[in-house]
C-alpha positions as CSV (number, residue, x, y, z in Angstrom):
1,M,119.5,60.5,89.8
2,S,119.4,61.7,93.3
3,V,120.9,65.0,94.5
4,A,122.1,65.4,98.1
5,L,121.1,68.5,99.9
6,R,123.8,70.3,101.9
7,K,123.7,73.3,104.1
8,S,126.0,76.1,103.1
9,E,129.1,76.6,105.2
10,N,127.8,79.8,106.9
11,M,124.7,78.1,108.3
12,T,125.0,77.5,112.0
13,T,121.6,76.2,112.9
14,S,121.2,72.4,113.5
15,G,117.5,72.1,112.7
16,L,114.9,70.3,114.7
17,R,115.7,67.3,116.8
18,P,113.5,64.2,116.1
19,E,111.5,64.7,119.3
20,Q,110.8,68.3,118.4
21,R,109.7,67.4,114.9
22,A,107.3,64.8,116.3
23,A,105.9,67.4,118.7
24,L,104.9,69.8,116.0
25,P,101.1,70.2,115.6
26,P,99.7,70.4,112.1
27,F,100.6,73.8,110.7
28,H,97.0,74.8,109.8
29,T,96.0,74.5,113.5
30,L,98.8,76.9,114.4
31,R,97.8,79.4,111.8
32,A,94.2,79.2,113.0
33,F,95.1,79.7,116.7
34,E,97.4,82.7,115.9
35,A,94.7,84.3,113.8
36,I,92.0,83.8,116.4
37,V,94.0,85.6,119.1
38,T,95.5,88.3,116.8
39,C,92.2,89.1,115.0
40,G,90.0,88.9,118.1
41,G,87.8,85.9,117.5
42,I,86.9,82.9,115.3
43,R,84.8,84.8,112.7
44,R,87.4,87.5,112.2
45,A,90.1,84.9,112.0
46,A,88.1,83.1,109.3
47,E,87.9,86.3,107.3
48,A,91.6,86.9,107.7
49,L,92.4,83.4,106.6
50,S,89.7,83.3,103.9
51,V,88.2,80.1,105.2
52,D,84.9,79.1,106.8
53,H,84.6,79.9,110.5
54,A,83.6,76.3,111.2
55,A,87.0,75.2,109.9
56,V,88.7,77.6,112.2
57,S,86.8,76.2,115.2
58,R,87.8,72.7,114.1
59,H,91.4,73.7,113.9
60,L,91.3,75.2,117.4
61,R,89.8,72.0,118.8
62,A,92.3,69.9,117.0
63,L,95.2,71.9,118.4
64,E,93.8,71.6,122.0
65,E,93.4,67.8,121.5
66,W,97.0,67.6,120.1
67,T,98.5,69.5,123.0
68,G,96.2,68.0,125.6
69,V,95.5,71.3,127.3
70,P,92.8,74.0,126.9
71,L,94.0,77.1,125.2
72,I,90.8,79.1,125.5
73,D,88.9,79.5,128.8
74,R,85.3,78.6,128.0
75,A,84.0,78.9,131.5
76,P,80.8,81.0,131.9
77,G,81.8,84.6,132.4
78,A,85.4,84.1,131.3
79,G,84.7,86.0,128.0
80,R,86.6,83.3,126.1
81,R,90.0,84.6,127.2
82,L,93.2,82.7,126.8
83,T,94.2,80.3,129.5
84,E,97.6,80.7,131.1
85,D,98.9,77.9,128.9
86,G,97.3,79.6,125.9
87,E,98.9,82.9,126.6
88,K,102.4,81.3,126.9
89,F,101.8,79.3,123.7
90,Y,100.5,82.2,121.8
91,A,103.5,84.4,122.7
92,A,106.0,81.8,121.5
93,L,103.9,80.9,118.4
94,A,103.5,84.5,117.3
95,E,107.2,85.1,117.5
96,A,108.0,81.9,115.6
97,L,105.4,82.5,112.9
98,G,106.7,86.1,112.6
99,Q,110.2,84.8,111.9
100,I,108.8,82.3,109.3
101,A,106.8,85.1,107.6
102,D,109.9,87.3,107.6
103,A,112.0,84.6,106.0
104,S,109.3,83.8,103.5
105,L,108.9,87.5,102.7
106,A,112.7,87.7,102.0
107,L,112.2,85.0,99.3
108,L,109.4,87.0,97.5
109,N,110.0,89.3,94.7
110,Q,110.0,92.7,96.4
111,G,110.1,94.5,93.1
112,D,106.6,93.3,92.2
113,D,104.4,96.4,92.3
114,S,101.4,94.8,90.5
115,Q,99.3,94.0,93.6
116,L,97.8,96.0,96.4
117,T,96.0,94.4,99.3
118,L,94.1,96.9,101.4
119,I,92.4,96.3,104.8
120,C,89.7,98.9,105.1
121,A,87.1,99.8,107.7
122,P,83.8,98.1,106.5
123,G,81.8,101.4,106.7
124,I,83.9,103.5,104.4
125,A,84.6,100.5,102.2
126,S,80.9,99.9,101.4
127,A,79.5,103.4,101.6
128,W,82.3,105.4,100.0
129,L,85.4,103.7,98.6
130,T,83.8,101.0,96.4
131,R,81.9,103.7,94.4
132,R,85.1,105.6,93.7
133,I,87.8,102.9,93.5
134,A,87.3,102.5,89.8
135,E,89.0,105.9,89.3
136,F,92.2,104.4,90.8
137,T,92.0,101.1,88.9
138,V,91.5,102.9,85.6
139,S,94.5,105.1,86.2
140,K,96.6,102.1,87.3
141,P,95.3,99.1,85.2
142,E,98.5,97.2,85.9
143,V,97.7,97.0,89.7
144,E,95.6,94.1,91.0
145,L,93.6,95.5,93.9
146,E,92.2,93.4,96.7
147,L,90.0,95.2,99.2
148,Q,89.3,93.4,102.5
149,P,86.6,95.2,104.6
150,L,87.8,94.3,108.1
151,E,88.1,96.1,111.4
152,L,91.7,95.2,111.9
153,S,94.4,97.4,113.5
154,P,97.6,98.0,111.5
155,D,100.0,95.2,112.2
156,P,103.5,95.0,110.6
157,S,103.5,91.2,111.1
158,L,100.7,90.8,108.5
159,H,103.0,90.6,105.5
160,S,100.2,89.7,103.1
161,I,98.6,93.1,103.7
162,D,100.1,96.1,101.9
163,A,98.2,98.9,103.6
164,F,95.4,99.8,106.1
165,L,92.6,102.4,106.1
166,Q,90.9,102.6,109.4
167,Y,88.8,105.0,111.4
168,V,90.6,106.0,114.7
169,P,88.4,107.6,117.4
170,D,90.0,110.4,119.3
171,N,89.4,108.6,122.6
172,R,91.4,105.6,121.5
173,V,94.7,105.6,123.4
174,S,97.4,103.4,122.0
175,E,101.1,103.6,121.3
176,P,101.9,103.8,117.6
177,D,103.9,100.9,116.3
178,P,107.4,102.2,115.2
179,A,107.4,99.7,112.3
180,M,104.3,101.5,110.8
181,R,104.0,104.8,109.2
182,M,100.6,106.5,108.9
183,I,98.9,109.7,107.8
184,E,95.4,111.0,108.6
185,V,93.7,111.3,105.2
186,A,90.3,112.6,106.4
187,R,88.7,114.1,109.5
188,P,85.0,114.1,108.7
189,P,82.4,115.8,110.9
190,I,79.9,113.6,112.7
191,L,76.4,114.3,111.5
192,P,73.0,113.3,112.9
193,V,71.1,111.9,109.8
194,V,67.4,110.9,109.2
195,S,65.2,109.9,106.3
196,P,63.2,112.7,104.6
197,A,60.0,110.9,105.8
198,F,61.2,110.9,109.4
199,L,62.0,114.7,109.2
200,A,58.6,115.4,107.7
201,E,56.9,113.5,110.6
202,H,59.0,114.7,113.5
203,G,60.2,118.1,112.3
204,A,63.6,119.7,112.8
205,P,65.0,119.7,116.4
206,D,65.4,122.9,118.3
207,G,69.2,122.7,118.4
208,P,71.4,119.7,119.4
209,V,69.6,119.4,122.8
210,G,66.3,118.8,121.0
211,L,67.7,115.5,119.8
212,L,67.3,114.1,123.3
213,D,63.6,113.9,122.6
214,Y,64.0,112.0,119.3
215,P,64.3,108.2,118.8
216,L,68.0,107.5,118.4
217,V,69.8,104.5,116.9
218,H,73.2,103.3,118.1
219,E,76.1,101.2,116.9
220,A,77.7,98.9,119.5
221,N,76.7,101.2,122.5
222,E,75.7,104.7,123.4
223,S,79.2,106.1,123.7
224,Q,79.2,107.8,120.3
225,W,76.0,109.7,121.0
226,Q,77.3,110.5,124.5
227,R,80.4,112.0,123.1
228,W,78.5,113.9,120.4
229,F,76.2,115.5,123.0
230,A,79.2,116.3,125.3
231,A,80.9,118.1,122.3
232,H,77.9,120.4,122.3
233,G,78.2,120.9,126.1
234,I,75.1,118.8,126.7
235,E,74.9,116.4,129.6
236,A,72.8,113.5,128.1
237,G,72.5,111.9,131.5
238,G,71.4,108.4,132.2
239,R,70.8,105.8,129.5
240,L,70.1,106.9,126.0
241,A,67.3,104.6,124.7
242,G,67.3,103.1,121.3
243,P,68.3,99.9,119.4
244,K,71.9,99.0,118.9
245,F,73.0,97.6,115.5
246,W,76.7,97.0,116.0
247,H,77.8,98.1,112.5
248,N,77.5,101.5,110.9
249,H,75.9,100.2,107.7
250,L,73.1,98.8,109.8
251,T,72.5,102.1,111.7
252,M,72.5,103.9,108.3
253,E,69.9,101.5,106.9
254,A,67.8,102.0,110.0
255,A,67.9,105.7,109.5
256,R,67.0,105.3,105.8
257,R,64.0,103.4,106.8
258,G,62.8,106.1,109.2
259,Q,63.6,104.2,112.4
260,G,65.4,107.1,114.1
261,V,68.3,109.4,114.1
262,A,71.7,107.9,113.4
263,L,75.2,109.4,113.7
264,A,77.4,109.1,110.6
265,N,80.5,110.8,109.5
266,A,80.3,113.0,106.4
267,L,82.3,110.5,104.2
268,I,80.1,107.5,104.9
269,A,76.9,109.6,104.6
270,S,78.0,111.7,101.6
271,D,76.3,109.6,98.8
272,D,73.1,109.2,100.8
273,L,72.9,112.9,101.5
274,N,73.7,113.9,97.9
275,E,71.1,111.5,96.5
276,G,68.4,112.5,99.0
277,H,68.1,109.2,100.9
278,L,69.1,110.9,104.1
279,V,69.0,114.5,105.5
280,A,71.6,115.9,107.8
281,L,70.3,117.7,111.0
282,D,72.8,120.5,111.4
283,G,73.0,124.3,111.5
284,W,75.2,124.2,114.6
285,P,79.0,123.8,115.1
286,P,80.4,120.6,113.6
287,V,81.6,117.8,115.9
288,Y,84.7,115.8,115.1
289,L,85.3,112.5,117.0
290,G,88.1,110.9,115.0
291,G,89.7,110.5,111.6
292,Y,90.6,108.0,108.9
293,Q,94.3,106.9,108.9
294,F,96.1,105.3,106.0
295,S,99.1,103.3,107.2
296,T,101.6,100.8,105.9
297,R,104.9,99.4,107.0
298,R,107.5,102.1,107.3
299,N,109.9,100.4,104.9
300,R,107.2,100.3,102.2
301,W,105.9,103.9,102.5
302,R,107.6,105.1,99.3
303,E,106.8,102.0,97.2
304,K,105.4,103.1,93.8
305,T,101.9,101.4,94.1
306,I,101.4,102.3,97.7
307,T,102.4,105.9,97.1
308,A,100.1,106.1,94.0
309,F,97.1,104.8,96.0
310,R,97.8,107.1,99.0
311,R,97.9,110.2,96.7
312,W,94.8,109.1,94.8
313,L,93.0,108.6,98.2
314,E,94.0,112.1,99.5
315,A,92.9,113.7,96.2
316,A,89.5,111.8,96.3
317,V,88.9,112.9,99.9
318,A,89.8,116.5,99.1
319,Q,87.0,116.6,96.4
320,E,84.3,115.8,98.9
321,P,82.1,118.9,99.3
322,L,80.9,118.0,102.8
323,L,84.4,118.0,104.0
324,R,85.3,121.3,102.3
325,E,82.2,123.1,103.6
326,R,82.8,122.4,107.2
């Protein structure tokens, strides 16, 4: 027995024309292209979509073959920016996918408080949160927690994500999204840290300026060390030598192995300091360069599970002695 499908009387849209339907690229290529642009690259898009980065690259090439025009400028020195056609297509695509996501979200059971998907800065996720998150899951066994360690700015269009926990440097200038609500849950001091063996070999510096004579390790660039010295009124001048590791957990590992002095905030370094793997070089006024912000969509701020996690997070941070002492 067949059942005819009818639109309800209050529906005014006429749907796609045949030529429009024929022009639609495969949906997985659209999802991949949107994620590449929004997340800032193929590897980050692959993480966001939970697929292999090679698959995302294939989807991008398939979309460009389908449309017949390049969407990414691959010319030397172009920095893999969007082409003019790519920018126009992304703007229309992001709006359309946002509408699809909103419509899909409206179909979901909004009363389901049994899941919590959290995007979290990788450094605090690996060095601090994963050691303590069991306290929350024990207190809320009914909640299925998914922790995704990604450097991803809070975005209300990412409906599969419930909340974000990211480190926001003080020198980052951006307009807050009115659809998001956020709170700073921690403002940890930035500490120079070394291994005990390094300290025994090199000795303690004669104040902050003495660190200019020590081997330094950096994340992506020298800016964090430059800002730290400037906060102490020190003009570092010129180029600060030392290897660049691009991720905080790599600079921390270099410090543990005695390769130099790394900068780490007190939350990320807390366990290493408490367990004696690292030693903080301090004794002078603390330096603050940013803070951790917890955020979620404004209309979900008071949801039971999100509220419970936010309150647990604030309480866990408040128990950290390194934050209380400074």
